[in-house]
N, C-alpha and C positions, 0 to 999 in steps of 0.2 A: 518571455516565457513562453514555449508552446503549451497548447493544453490540448489532451485527447479526451474528446467529449462526443459520446453518443448515448449514454445512458446505460446505469447499472442493472436496470430490470429486463433489458431487451435480450438478454442472451438464455441459453438454455442451462444456466447452473440450477441446482436445487434451491428451493425457496430459503433453507436455513444457510445456506452459502452465500445466497444474494444478500441475507440479513447481515451476515457476518464480514461481506465486503463492503457493504454500504457503511456499518460501525467504523470498520478501518478507514474507508475513505472520508469520514466525517473527522476522525483523527487525525489525518495528513492535512486535510484543509486547515483543521483548527491550529495545530502544531505549527504549521509552516506558513499560515497567514495567506493562503492562496485565494485568489478572487475567481474561483470557479466552484461550483455548487456540486457537494459531495456525491448525490445521485447523477451528475453528468458525468463522472470519470469512467471511463472505458475500462472495464475489469481486465481486459486483455491487452491494452496500449502499455508500451513501454513506460516505466516510472521516470527512469534516468536518462538525461538528455533529451531524445527525441520522444514524441509522445507528451507526458504531463510535464517535461522540461526541467526536472529536478536536477541539482549539481551535487557534488560530493558532499558540500556543507550541508544540505537539505537531508541528504541521507543520513547522515551524521544525526542531526537534530531528530529526524524521524526514528531513528534506532532507540534513540534516548526515551522518545516518547511511548515506543512501543514496550521497551523495558519497564517504564513506570505503570503502563496500562495493562499489560498482559503478564508481566513477571517473567519474562523470555529476554534472555542476553542475546543480542546478535553482536558477534565480534568483527573488528574491523579487519582481522587476518583469516576470517573464514573464508576458504577457497569456493565456497558456493554462492558468495554474496551476488554475484552477476545474475547467477539463477534466481537466486531467493527476491532480488529486487528487480527482476525484469520485468514485473507487472504487479497489479494490485492483486490479482487473482493468485500469483504464486507467492507472493508475500503472505496473502491470507491463508494459503494452504500451509506454508511454513509456520507460522504463528499456530495455527489449530492443530499441528502435529506435536509441537513443542513447548506450548504454553503451561504456566503452572495452573493446576486445576483449583 
């Protein structure tokens, strides 16, 4: 598995976005049992295939974990999935815009 590692706090995202990205990265690591520190996941690197190296089964498991954690249903037939799952940052932005408050 490839890993995209540069550090979550080295970018120019606002502090609250970095905290949300780190929380999501921790969910990804714990739900998929990845051997990488959550803080080392590059928020702009691809999640699927290249970058973090997730496969379609990983994405399905992650969608389930996101549903349970954030109350957000991610549908497998959503035409925006490639964009939504393109990076930690894009996934976090989608979650923050659509999550149950």
